C-alpha positions in Angstrom: 54.2 -3.0 -0.1 57.3 -2.0 1.9 58.5 1.6 1.8 61.3 2.6 -0.5 64.7 2.5 1.2 68.3 3.3 0.3 71.6 3.2 2.2 73.3 6.5 3.0 76.9 7.5 3.4 76.0 9.5 6.5 76.4 7.7 9.8 74.7 7.7 13.2 76.5 10.0 15.6 76.1 7.4 18.4 76.4 4.0 16.7 78.5 5.0 13.7 76.1 2.8 11.7 75.3 3.8 8.1 71.9 5.5 8.0 69.0 4.3 5.8 66.7 6.6 3.9 63.1 5.5 4.3 60.4 7.1 2.1 57.0 6.3 3.6 55.0 8.9 1.6 55.6 11.1 -1.4 56.6 14.1 0.8 58.1 12.5 3.9 61.6 10.9 3.9 63.4 9.9 7.0 67.1 9.2 7.7 67.1 6.4 10.3 69.8 4.4 12.1 69.0 0.7 11.8 70.7 0.0 15.1 69.3 2.4 17.6 66.3 3.7 15.5 67.2 7.3 16.0 65.7 9.3 13.1 65.0 12.6 11.6 63.7 14.3 8.4 66.0 13.3 5.6 66.7 16.8 4.4 67.3 18.2 7.9 69.7 15.4 8.8 71.6 14.7 5.6 71.5 18.1 3.8 71.5 20.5 6.8 73.4 18.4 9.3 70.7 18.2 12.0 71.0 15.6 14.8 68.9 12.4 14.8 66.2 12.2 17.4 66.3 9.1 19.7 62.6 9.5 20.5 61.4 9.5 16.9 58.1 7.6 16.6 58.7 4.7 14.2 56.1 2.0 13.5 56.8 -1.5 14.4 56.7 -2.4 10.7 59.4 0.1 9.9 61.5 -1.1 12.8 61.2 -4.7 11.6 62.2 -3.6 8.1 65.2 -1.8 9.4 66.3 -4.9 11.4 66.0 -7.1 8.2 68.0 -4.6 6.2 70.7 -4.4 8.9 70.9 -8.2 9.0 71.2 -8.4 5.2 74.2 -6.1 5.4 75.8 -8.3 8.0 76.0 -5.9 10.9 
């Protein structure tokens, strides 16, 4: 089963791409750029204005899902 996702109005500071919220566990949501894969904890990024981290460790499965979602939106 793929993790829950939703599109956000917040944008990546580098790519200006709309971020995607990925919930992989009950307590761990990420805000992720589907273009450059920069990411950070959802609450820190969206609610507190923290910067995304370009070195965030995403699984290949999550990266593949982000690529599919980005293609579906036509970017």
